[in-house]
PDB file of N, H, CA, C and O in Angstrom:
ATOM      1  N   MET A   1     -29.220  22.882   5.485  1.00  0.00           N
ATOM      2  CA  MET A   1     -30.108  21.737   5.397  1.00  0.00           C
ATOM      3  C   MET A   1     -29.277  20.464   5.360  1.00  0.00           C
ATOM      4  O   MET A   1     -28.188  20.437   4.786  1.00  0.00           O
ATOM      5  N   GLU A   2     -29.796  19.417   5.974  1.00  0.00           N
ATOM      6  H   GLU A   2     -30.680  19.439   6.440  1.00  0.00           H
ATOM      7  CA  GLU A   2     -29.080  18.152   5.978  1.00  0.00           C
ATOM      8  C   GLU A   2     -30.029  17.008   5.648  1.00  0.00           C
ATOM      9  O   GLU A   2     -31.227  17.070   5.920  1.00  0.00           O
ATOM     10  N   LYS A   3     -29.455  15.951   5.048  1.00  0.00           N
ATOM     11  H   LYS A   3     -28.481  15.900   4.827  1.00  0.00           H
ATOM     12  CA  LYS A   3     -30.241  14.795   4.647  1.00  0.00           C
ATOM     13  C   LYS A   3     -29.400  13.547   4.867  1.00  0.00           C
ATOM     14  O   LYS A   3     -28.248  13.487   4.436  1.00  0.00           O
ATOM     15  N   VAL A   4     -29.972  12.551   5.536  1.00  0.00           N
ATOM     16  H   VAL A   4     -30.907  12.600   5.886  1.00  0.00           H
ATOM     17  CA  VAL A   4     -29.279  11.278   5.736  1.00  0.00           C
ATOM     18  C   VAL A   4     -29.295  10.534   4.407  1.00  0.00           C
ATOM     19  O   VAL A   4     -30.360  10.243   3.864  1.00  0.00           O
ATOM     20  N   VAL A   5     -28.096  10.224   3.880  1.00  0.00           N
ATOM     21  H   VAL A   5     -27.231  10.460   4.321  1.00  0.00           H
ATOM     22  CA  VAL A   5     -27.998   9.524   2.602  1.00  0.00           C
ATOM     23  C   VAL A   5     -27.554   8.068   2.772  1.00  0.00           C
ATOM     24  O   VAL A   5     -27.623   7.278   1.830  1.00  0.00           O
ATOM     25  N   TYR A   6     -27.099   7.720   3.979  1.00  0.00           N
ATOM     26  H   TYR A   6     -27.043   8.362   4.744  1.00  0.00           H
ATOM     27  CA  TYR A   6     -26.657   6.346   4.227  1.00  0.00           C
ATOM     28  C   TYR A   6     -26.777   6.081   5.712  1.00  0.00           C
ATOM     29  O   TYR A   6     -26.330   6.890   6.526  1.00  0.00           O
ATOM     30  N   LYS A   7     -27.372   4.964   6.073  1.00  0.00           N
ATOM     31  H   LYS A   7     -27.735   4.307   5.412  1.00  0.00           H
ATOM     32  CA  LYS A   7     -27.449   4.544   7.477  1.00  0.00           C
ATOM     33  C   LYS A   7     -27.461   3.029   7.496  1.00  0.00           C
ATOM     34  O   LYS A   7     -28.295   2.397   6.847  1.00  0.00           O
ATOM     35  N   GLU A   8     -26.533   2.448   8.242  1.00  0.00           N
ATOM     36  H   GLU A   8     -25.855   2.961   8.770  1.00  0.00           H
ATOM     37  CA  GLU A   8     -26.434   0.998   8.301  1.00  0.00           C
ATOM     38  C   GLU A   8     -25.797   0.597   9.618  1.00  0.00           C
ATOM     39  O   GLU A   8     -24.995   1.344  10.179  1.00  0.00           O
ATOM     40  N   GLU A   9     -26.151  -0.582  10.112  1.00  0.00           N
ATOM     41  H   GLU A   9     -26.802  -1.189   9.656  1.00  0.00           H
ATOM     42  CA  GLU A   9     -25.484  -1.126  11.282  1.00  0.00           C
ATOM     43  C   GLU A   9     -24.328  -1.992  10.791  1.00  0.00           C
ATOM     44  O   GLU A   9     -24.524  -2.930  10.017  1.00  0.00           O
ATOM     45  N   LEU A  10     -23.134  -1.669  11.246  1.00  0.00           N
ATOM     46  H   LEU A  10     -22.975  -0.907  11.874  1.00  0.00           H
ATOM     47  CA  LEU A  10     -21.919  -2.391  10.861  1.00  0.00           C
ATOM     48  C   LEU A  10     -21.183  -2.828  12.114  1.00  0.00           C
ATOM     49  O   LEU A  10     -20.818  -1.993  12.941  1.00  0.00           O
ATOM     50  N   CYS A  11     -20.965  -4.101  12.260  1.00  0.00           N
ATOM     51  H   CYS A  11     -21.261  -4.779  11.588  1.00  0.00           H
ATOM     52  CA  CYS A  11     -20.231  -4.632  13.413  1.00  0.00           C
ATOM     53  C   CYS A  11     -20.818  -4.143  14.732  1.00  0.00           C
ATOM     54  O   CYS A  11     -20.078  -3.846  15.670  1.00  0.00           O
ATOM     55  N   GLY A  12     -22.138  -4.060  14.806  1.00  0.00           N
ATOM     56  H   GLY A  12     -22.739  -4.302  14.044  1.00  0.00           H
ATOM     57  CA  GLY A  12     -22.794  -3.658  16.043  1.00  0.00           C
ATOM     58  C   GLY A  12     -22.819  -2.156  16.294  1.00  0.00           C
ATOM     59  O   GLY A  12     -23.199  -1.721  17.381  1.00  0.00           O
ATOM     60  N   ARG A  13     -22.424  -1.364  15.317  1.00  0.00           N
ATOM     61  H   ARG A  13     -22.115  -1.718  14.434  1.00  0.00           H
ATOM     62  CA  ARG A  13     -22.420   0.097  15.437  1.00  0.00           C
ATOM     63  C   ARG A  13     -23.233   0.690  14.305  1.00  0.00           C
ATOM     64  O   ARG A  13     -23.277   0.136  13.206  1.00  0.00           O
ATOM     65  N   ILE A  14     -23.867   1.802  14.569  1.00  0.00           N
ATOM     66  H   ILE A  14     -23.830   2.252  15.461  1.00  0.00           H
ATOM     67  CA  ILE A  14     -24.608   2.494  13.526  1.00  0.00           C
ATOM     68  C   ILE A  14     -23.651   3.453  12.823  1.00  0.00           C
ATOM     69  O   ILE A  14     -22.942   4.225  13.470  1.00  0.00           O
ATOM     70  N   ALA A  15     -23.640   3.397  11.512  1.00  0.00           N
ATOM     71  H   ALA A  15     -24.216   2.770  10.987  1.00  0.00           H
ATOM     72  CA  ALA A  15     -22.844   4.310  10.691  1.00  0.00           C
ATOM     73  C   ALA A  15     -23.819   5.157   9.877  1.00  0.00           C
ATOM     74  O   ALA A  15     -24.766   4.638   9.288  1.00  0.00           O
ATOM     75  N   VAL A  16     -23.574   6.469   9.853  1.00  0.00           N
ATOM     76  H   VAL A  16     -22.805   6.891  10.331  1.00  0.00           H
ATOM     77  CA  VAL A  16     -24.458   7.409   9.169  1.00  0.00           C
ATOM     78  C   VAL A  16     -23.621   8.366   8.337  1.00  0.00           C
ATOM     79  O   VAL A  16     -22.580   8.847   8.785  1.00  0.00           O
ATOM     80  N   VAL A  17     -24.086   8.639   7.113  1.00  0.00           N
ATOM     81  H   VAL A  17     -24.931   8.248   6.749  1.00  0.00           H
ATOM     82  CA  VAL A  17     -23.488   9.682   6.278  1.00  0.00           C
ATOM     83  C   VAL A  17     -24.595  10.677   5.964  1.00  0.00           C
ATOM     84  O   VAL A  17     -25.693  10.298   5.556  1.00  0.00           O
ATOM     85  N   LYS A  18     -24.288  11.964   6.162  1.00  0.00           N
ATOM     86  H   LYS A  18     -23.397  12.272   6.493  1.00  0.00           H
ATOM     87  CA  LYS A  18     -25.246  13.030   5.888  1.00  0.00           C
ATOM     88  C   LYS A  18     -24.731  13.909   4.762  1.00  0.00           C
ATOM     89  O   LYS A  18     -23.535  14.180   4.656  1.00  0.00           O
ATOM     90  N   GLU A  19     -25.663  14.348   3.920  1.00  0.00           N
ATOM     91  H   GLU A  19     -26.635  14.127   4.006  1.00  0.00           H
ATOM     92  CA  GLU A  19     -25.350  15.348   2.912  1.00  0.00           C
ATOM     93  C   GLU A  19     -25.749  16.702   3.510  1.00  0.00           C
ATOM     94  O   GLU A  19     -26.898  16.897   3.904  1.00  0.00           O
ATOM     95  N   MET A  20     -24.812  17.613   3.571  1.00  0.00           N
ATOM     96  H   MET A  20     -23.878  17.454   3.251  1.00  0.00           H
ATOM     97  CA  MET A  20     -25.045  18.933   4.143  1.00  0.00           C
ATOM     98  C   MET A  20     -25.065  19.959   3.014  1.00  0.00           C
ATOM     99  O   MET A  20     -24.118  20.060   2.234  1.00  0.00           O
ATOM    100  N   ASP A  21     -26.140  20.707   2.941  1.00  0.00           N
ATOM    101  H   ASP A  21     -26.909  20.625   3.574  1.00  0.00           H
ATOM    102  CA  ASP A  21     -26.263  21.753   1.922  1.00  0.00           C
ATOM    103  C   ASP A  21     -26.252  23.085   2.656  1.00  0.00           C
ATOM    104  O   ASP A  21     -27.274  23.517   3.190  1.00  0.00           O
ATOM    105  N   MET A  22     -25.114  23.723   2.681  1.00  0.00           N
ATOM    106  H   MET A  22     -24.284  23.372   2.247  1.00  0.00           H
ATOM    107  CA  MET A  22     -24.916  24.956   3.432  1.00  0.00           C
ATOM    108  C   MET A  22     -24.733  26.131   2.474  1.00  0.00           C
ATOM    109  O   MET A  22     -24.473  25.929   1.288  1.00  0.00           O
ATOM    110  N   PRO A  23     -24.868  27.352   2.979  1.00  0.00           N
ATOM    111  CA  PRO A  23     -24.687  28.529   2.117  1.00  0.00           C
ATOM    112  C   PRO A  23     -23.335  28.563   1.398  1.00  0.00           C
ATOM    113  O   PRO A  23     -23.228  29.111   0.301  1.00  0.00           O
ATOM    114  N   PHE A  24     -22.308  27.981   2.012  1.00  0.00           N
ATOM    115  H   PHE A  24     -22.395  27.536   2.904  1.00  0.00           H
ATOM    116  CA  PHE A  24     -20.968  27.993   1.420  1.00  0.00           C
ATOM    117  C   PHE A  24     -20.695  26.782   0.539  1.00  0.00           C
ATOM    118  O   PHE A  24     -19.608  26.673  -0.029  1.00  0.00           O
ATOM    119  N   GLY A  25     -21.651  25.874   0.413  1.00  0.00           N
ATOM    120  H   GLY A  25     -22.533  25.962   0.874  1.00  0.00           H
ATOM    121  CA  GLY A  25     -21.472  24.721  -0.463  1.00  0.00           C
ATOM    122  C   GLY A  25     -22.036  23.438   0.120  1.00  0.00           C
ATOM    123  O   GLY A  25     -22.500  23.402   1.259  1.00  0.00           O
ATOM    124  N   ARG A  26     -21.985  22.399  -0.677  1.00  0.00           N
ATOM    125  H   ARG A  26     -21.608  22.429  -1.602  1.00  0.00           H
ATOM    126  CA  ARG A  26     -22.498  21.088  -0.288  1.00  0.00           C
ATOM    127  C   ARG A  26     -21.328  20.179   0.070  1.00  0.00           C
ATOM    128  O   ARG A  26     -20.291  20.195  -0.594  1.00  0.00           O
ATOM    129  N   TYR A  27     -21.503  19.390   1.122  1.00  0.00           N
ATOM    130  H   TYR A  27     -22.345  19.377   1.661  1.00  0.00           H
ATOM    131  CA  TYR A  27     -20.468  18.432   1.509  1.00  0.00           C
ATOM    132  C   TYR A  27     -21.114  17.268   2.246  1.00  0.00           C
ATOM    133  O   TYR A  27     -22.294  17.320   2.593  1.00  0.00           O
ATOM    134  N   TYR A  28     -20.341  16.230   2.480  1.00  0.00           N
ATOM    135  H   TYR A  28     -19.383  16.188   2.198  1.00  0.00           H
ATOM    136  CA  TYR A  28     -20.801  15.043   3.196  1.00  0.00           C
ATOM    137  C   TYR A  28     -20.026  14.911   4.491  1.00  0.00           C
ATOM    138  O   TYR A  28     -18.845  15.251   4.565  1.00  0.00           O
ATOM    139  N   THR A  29     -20.708  14.414   5.509  1.00  0.00           N
ATOM    140  H   THR A  29     -21.667  14.138   5.449  1.00  0.00           H
ATOM    141  CA  THR A  29     -20.065  14.172   6.794  1.00  0.00           C
ATOM    142  C   THR A  29     -20.564  12.837   7.326  1.00  0.00           C
ATOM    143  O   THR A  29     -21.704  12.452   7.063  1.00  0.00           O
ATOM    144  N   GLY A  30     -19.731  12.135   8.063  1.00  0.00           N
ATOM    145  H   GLY A  30     -18.805  12.448   8.276  1.00  0.00           H
ATOM    146  CA  GLY A  30     -20.098  10.810   8.544  1.00  0.00           C
ATOM    147  C   GLY A  30     -19.898  10.657  10.036  1.00  0.00           C
ATOM    148  O   GLY A  30     -19.107  11.369  10.654  1.00  0.00           O
ATOM    149  N   TYR A  31     -20.622   9.724  10.595  1.00  0.00           N
ATOM    150  H   TYR A  31     -21.265   9.146  10.093  1.00  0.00           H
ATOM    151  CA  TYR A  31     -20.582   9.455  12.030  1.00  0.00           C
ATOM    152  C   TYR A  31     -20.579   7.953  12.250  1.00  0.00           C
ATOM    153  O   TYR A  31     -21.223   7.205  11.515  1.00  0.00           O
ATOM    154  N   ILE A  32     -19.847   7.518  13.269  1.00  0.00           N
ATOM    155  H   ILE A  32     -19.323   8.126  13.866  1.00  0.00           H
ATOM    156  CA  ILE A  32     -19.848   6.112  13.695  1.00  0.00           C
ATOM    157  C   ILE A  32     -20.178   6.115  15.184  1.00  0.00           C
ATOM    158  O   ILE A  32     -19.596   6.879  15.954  1.00  0.00           O
ATOM    159  N   GLU A  33     -21.095   5.274  15.575  1.00  0.00           N
ATOM    160  H   GLU A  33     -21.568   4.653  14.949  1.00  0.00           H
ATOM    161  CA  GLU A  33     -21.541   5.203  16.960  1.00  0.00           C
ATOM    162  C   GLU A  33     -20.413   4.737  17.882  1.00  0.00           C
ATOM    163  O   GLU A  33     -19.706   3.775  17.581  1.00  0.00           O
ATOM    164  N   ILE A  34     -20.259   5.425  18.994  1.00  0.00           N
ATOM    165  H   ILE A  34     -20.833   6.206  19.239  1.00  0.00           H
ATOM    166  CA  ILE A  34     -19.318   5.025  20.048  1.00  0.00           C
ATOM    167  C   ILE A  34     -20.147   4.332  21.129  1.00  0.00           C
ATOM    168  O   ILE A  34     -21.150   4.874  21.593  1.00  0.00           O
ATOM    169  N   LEU A  35     -19.727   3.147  21.521  1.00  0.00           N
ATOM    170  H   LEU A  35     -18.912   2.707  21.144  1.00  0.00           H
ATOM    171  CA  LEU A  35     -20.458   2.354  22.502  1.00  0.00           C
ATOM    172  C   LEU A  35     -19.863   2.523  23.906  1.00  0.00           C
ATOM    173  O   LEU A  35     -18.701   2.897  24.065  1.00  0.00           O
ATOM    174  N   HIS A  36     -20.690   2.239  24.914  1.00  0.00           N
ATOM    175  H   HIS A  36     -21.634   1.935  24.785  1.00  0.00           H
ATOM    176  CA  HIS A  36     -20.229   2.371  26.298  1.00  0.00           C
ATOM    177  C   HIS A  36     -19.084   1.408  26.626  1.00  0.00           C
ATOM    178  O   HIS A  36     -18.298   1.665  27.537  1.00  0.00           O
ATOM    179  N   LYS A  37     -18.991   0.310  25.890  1.00  0.00           N
ATOM    180  H   LYS A  37     -19.630   0.101  25.149  1.00  0.00           H
ATOM    181  CA  LYS A  37     -17.926  -0.671  26.152  1.00  0.00           C
ATOM    182  C   LYS A  37     -16.599  -0.280  25.483  1.00  0.00           C
ATOM    183  O   LYS A  37     -15.577  -0.925  25.716  1.00  0.00           O
ATOM    184  N   ASP A  38     -16.610   0.760  24.664  1.00  0.00           N
ATOM    185  H   ASP A  38     -17.441   1.285  24.474  1.00  0.00           H
ATOM    186  CA  ASP A  38     -15.389   1.219  23.994  1.00  0.00           C
ATOM    187  C   ASP A  38     -14.412   1.824  25.006  1.00  0.00           C
ATOM    188  O   ASP A  38     -14.814   2.231  26.096  1.00  0.00           O
ATOM    189  N   PRO A  39     -13.128   1.882  24.641  1.00  0.00           N
ATOM    190  CA  PRO A  39     -12.137   2.452  25.556  1.00  0.00           C
ATOM    191  C   PRO A  39     -12.502   3.884  25.956  1.00  0.00           C
ATOM    192  O   PRO A  39     -13.058   4.642  25.161  1.00  0.00           O
ATOM    193  N   PHE A  40     -12.183   4.233  27.193  1.00  0.00           N
ATOM    194  H   PHE A  40     -11.732   3.617  27.838  1.00  0.00           H
ATOM    195  CA  PHE A  40     -12.490   5.572  27.700  1.00  0.00           C
ATOM    196  C   PHE A  40     -11.885   6.652  26.815  1.00  0.00           C
ATOM    197  O   PHE A  40     -12.487   7.710  26.630  1.00  0.00           O
ATOM    198  N   SER A  41     -10.698   6.396  26.265  1.00  0.00           N
ATOM    199  H   SER A  41     -10.209   5.536  26.416  1.00  0.00           H
ATOM    200  CA  SER A  41     -10.058   7.409  25.427  1.00  0.00           C
ATOM    201  C   SER A  41     -10.935   7.759  24.214  1.00  0.00           C
ATOM    202  O   SER A  41     -10.914   8.898  23.748  1.00  0.00           O
ATOM    203  N   TRP A  42     -11.703   6.789  23.704  1.00  0.00           N
ATOM    204  H   TRP A  42     -11.720   5.863  24.082  1.00  0.00           H
ATOM    205  CA  TRP A  42     -12.626   7.067  22.596  1.00  0.00           C
ATOM    206  C   TRP A  42     -13.837   7.829  23.108  1.00  0.00           C
ATOM    207  O   TRP A  42     -14.239   8.844  22.539  1.00  0.00           O
ATOM    208  N   ARG A  43     -14.411   7.322  24.196  1.00  0.00           N
ATOM    209  H   ARG A  43     -14.085   6.498  24.659  1.00  0.00           H
ATOM    210  CA  ARG A  43     -15.624   7.928  24.745  1.00  0.00           C
ATOM    211  C   ARG A  43     -15.366   9.341  25.249  1.00  0.00           C
ATOM    212  O   ARG A  43     -16.268  10.179  25.245  1.00  0.00           O
ATOM    213  N   ASN A  44     -14.164   9.599  25.673  1.00  0.00           N
ATOM    214  H   ASN A  44     -13.432   8.918  25.676  1.00  0.00           H
ATOM    215  CA  ASN A  44     -13.808  10.909  26.198  1.00  0.00           C
ATOM    216  C   ASN A  44     -13.917  11.993  25.123  1.00  0.00           C
ATOM    217  O   ASN A  44     -14.095  13.166  25.451  1.00  0.00           O
ATOM    218  N   HIS A  45     -13.813  11.621  23.862  1.00  0.00           N
ATOM    219  H   HIS A  45     -13.668  10.668  23.596  1.00  0.00           H
ATOM    220  CA  HIS A  45     -13.878  12.580  22.764  1.00  0.00           C
ATOM    221  C   HIS A  45     -15.313  12.933  22.364  1.00  0.00           C
ATOM    222  O   HIS A  45     -15.532  13.874  21.601  1.00  0.00           O
ATOM    223  N   VAL A  46     -16.275  12.188  22.872  1.00  0.00           N
ATOM    224  H   VAL A  46     -16.097  11.424  23.492  1.00  0.00           H
ATOM    225  CA  VAL A  46     -17.679  12.438  22.530  1.00  0.00           C
ATOM    226  C   VAL A  46     -18.174  13.623  23.355  1.00  0.00           C
ATOM    227  O   VAL A  46     -18.080  13.624  24.582  1.00  0.00           O
ATOM    228  N   GLU A  47     -18.699  14.625  22.667  1.00  0.00           N
ATOM    229  H   GLU A  47     -18.775  14.624  21.669  1.00  0.00           H
ATOM    230  CA  GLU A  47     -19.211  15.798  23.354  1.00  0.00           C
ATOM    231  C   GLU A  47     -20.502  15.466  24.096  1.00  0.00           C
ATOM    232  O   GLU A  47     -21.232  14.553  23.710  1.00  0.00           O
ATOM    233  N   MET A  48     -20.774  16.209  25.158  1.00  0.00           N
ATOM    234  H   MET A  48     -20.180  16.950  25.472  1.00  0.00           H
ATOM    235  CA  MET A  48     -21.988  16.026  25.947  1.00  0.00           C
ATOM    236  C   MET A  48     -23.214  16.147  25.042  1.00  0.00           C
ATOM    237  O   MET A  48     -23.334  17.113  24.289  1.00  0.00           O
ATOM    238  N   GLY A  49     -24.109  15.188  25.112  1.00  0.00           N
ATOM    239  H   GLY A  49     -24.011  14.403  25.724  1.00  0.00           H
ATOM    240  CA  GLY A  49     -25.332  15.226  24.329  1.00  0.00           C
ATOM    241  C   GLY A  49     -25.234  14.536  22.981  1.00  0.00           C
ATOM    242  O   GLY A  49     -26.265  14.224  22.384  1.00  0.00           O
ATOM    243  N   LYS A  50     -24.024  14.285  22.477  1.00  0.00           N
ATOM    244  H   LYS A  50     -23.187  14.538  22.962  1.00  0.00           H
ATOM    245  CA  LYS A  50     -23.888  13.668  21.158  1.00  0.00           C
ATOM    246  C   LYS A  50     -24.323  12.209  21.166  1.00  0.00           C
ATOM    247  O   LYS A  50     -24.631  11.660  20.109  1.00  0.00           O
ATOM    248  N   GLU A  51     -24.355  11.556  22.347  1.00  0.00           N
ATOM    249  H   GLU A  51     -24.105  12.002  23.207  1.00  0.00           H
ATOM    250  CA  GLU A  51     -24.762  10.153  22.387  1.00  0.00           C
ATOM    251  C   GLU A  51     -26.222   9.995  21.972  1.00  0.00           C
ATOM    252  O   GLU A  51     -26.638   8.894  21.612  1.00  0.00           O
ATOM    253  N   LEU A  52     -27.006  11.066  22.014  1.00  0.00           N
ATOM    254  H   LEU A  52     -26.669  11.961  22.306  1.00  0.00           H
ATOM    255  CA  LEU A  52     -28.407  11.001  21.588  1.00  0.00           C
ATOM    256  C   LEU A  52     -28.543  11.042  20.072  1.00  0.00           C
ATOM    257  O   LEU A  52     -29.610  10.724  19.548  1.00  0.00           O
ATOM    258  N   PHE A  53     -27.503  11.420  19.364  1.00  0.00           N
ATOM    259  H   PHE A  53     -26.636  11.678  19.789  1.00  0.00           H
ATOM    260  CA  PHE A  53     -27.558  11.589  17.916  1.00  0.00           C
ATOM    261  C   PHE A  53     -28.127  10.364  17.215  1.00  0.00           C
ATOM    262  O   PHE A  53     -29.010  10.485  16.366  1.00  0.00           O
ATOM    263  N   PHE A  54     -27.625   9.191  17.567  1.00  0.00           N
ATOM    264  H   PHE A  54     -26.908   9.093  18.257  1.00  0.00           H
ATOM    265  CA  PHE A  54     -28.011   7.978  16.862  1.00  0.00           C
ATOM    266  C   PHE A  54     -29.420   7.532  17.206  1.00  0.00           C
ATOM    267  O   PHE A  54     -30.020   6.770  16.449  1.00  0.00           O
ATOM    268  N   ARG A  55     -29.959   7.982  18.317  1.00  0.00           N
ATOM    269  H   ARG A  55     -29.471   8.602  18.932  1.00  0.00           H
ATOM    270  CA  ARG A  55     -31.354   7.687  18.642  1.00  0.00           C
ATOM    271  C   ARG A  55     -32.285   8.607  17.864  1.00  0.00           C
ATOM    272  O   ARG A  55     -33.432   8.246  17.603  1.00  0.00           O
ATOM    273  N   LEU A  56     -31.813   9.774  17.497  1.00  0.00           N
ATOM    274  H   LEU A  56     -30.881  10.067  17.709  1.00  0.00           H
ATOM    275  CA  LEU A  56     -32.645  10.777  16.831  1.00  0.00           C
ATOM    276  C   LEU A  56     -32.604  10.671  15.316  1.00  0.00           C
ATOM    277  O   LEU A  56     -33.530  11.126  14.644  1.00  0.00           O
ATOM    278  N   VAL A  57     -31.543  10.076  14.762  1.00  0.00           N
ATOM    279  H   VAL A  57     -30.791   9.706  15.308  1.00  0.00           H
ATOM    280  CA  VAL A  57     -31.425   9.971  13.314  1.00  0.00           C
ATOM    281  C   VAL A  57     -32.419   8.923  12.824  1.00  0.00           C
ATOM    282  O   VAL A  57     -32.412   7.782  13.287  1.00  0.00           O
ATOM    283  N   GLY A  58     -33.267   9.320  11.891  1.00  0.00           N
ATOM    284  H   GLY A  58     -33.272  10.247  11.515  1.00  0.00           H
ATOM    285  CA  GLY A  58     -34.299   8.400  11.382  1.00  0.00           C
ATOM    286  C   GLY A  58     -33.816   7.746  10.177  1.00  0.00           C
ATOM    287  O   GLY A  58     -34.529   6.932   9.589  1.00  0.00           O
TER     288      GLY A  58
END
């Protein structure tokens, strides 16, 4: 199970922190939006389909 515990726009990017409650324990994970204007080396690390993440996070 996951729950968004923090979401804010910072410097034109969306930053999100999620609390993950998994069978092996609870932990936090964070994401920062990568923009199309960012260097290709950054965008190259984004997996296919992950760009939709920030549109889907409520």
